[in-house]
N, C-alpha and C positions, 0 to 999 in steps of 0.2 A: 420530484425524481431524486433518487438515491444513487451513489456511487460506493461499490465495494471495490477494495484493491488488496492485492496481495503480491509479495515478491518472493521469488524463489533464486536462492544464490547456489553457485557452484563452488566446487573448491579453487578454481583458477581465476577468481576475480571477475567472474561473468554474472550478471544478474539478468532475469526475466520478471518484468513488472506486468501485471494483469489487471484491467479494470472492467467493470460491468456496470452499465446504466439500467437502471430498472425502477419500477413503481412497485409497492408492496403488493398490489393485486394482479401484478403481471404474470402470464402463465410462461412467457419468454422474455428473455432480456431485450431491451430496446436497442443496445449497443454493447459490443465487447471491443476492447483496445489491449494491444500488447506492445511493449517496447522491449528491446534487447540493449543491454548496457554492458560495456566492458571497462575495465580498470577501477573496478568497485573497491573503495577503502575495506580493508580488513576489519572484522568486528573488534569494537572498542567500548566496553561497558561504559554507559552514561554520555556516549557521543553519537546518538541517534542521527544528528544532522549530517554526521560525515558518511555513513554507509546507507542508511535506510531512506533518509529524506530525499536524496537526488532521485531515488528509484520511484518513490511516490508521487514526486513532483512531474516526473516524466509522463504519468497518466493524467494528474490533475490538472497539467497545462493544456491537455486536448480537449477539456471541458469547459463550457461555460458555467462557472460556478455560481452564476446568479440564478441559475435554474435548479440547484441542488437543495434538496431538504436537509441532507446530511451526508457526510463522507464516513464510511465504515472501512476501518483498516484493520486487517488480520494481523494480529501480532501479539506475542506474550511479553507480560511485563509484570514487575513486582508492584503491588499497589500499597504498599506498607513498609516499614522498617522491619517487619517480622518476616518479611519474604513470603507474604501471602500472594500467590499467583492471580492472575486475571487477564482479561483482554483489554 
């Protein structure tokens, strides 16, 4: 089983985290989950754990992680010091 997660942030400190459980060969998701979080920390470069991590954990904590092959997180990062973008 795979878990894909994404988070949408609003300008007023609110976030919506969404997760989808699926297998590679599924035509439809096995399960979808959503959480609404308030009082989200402002964006701070290099401080993933303050803003993004609580949102991601709100979905991950709804799943038995022992059943997962991988967790796919939609996010944009720099993968090296030359600011090469990647997921």
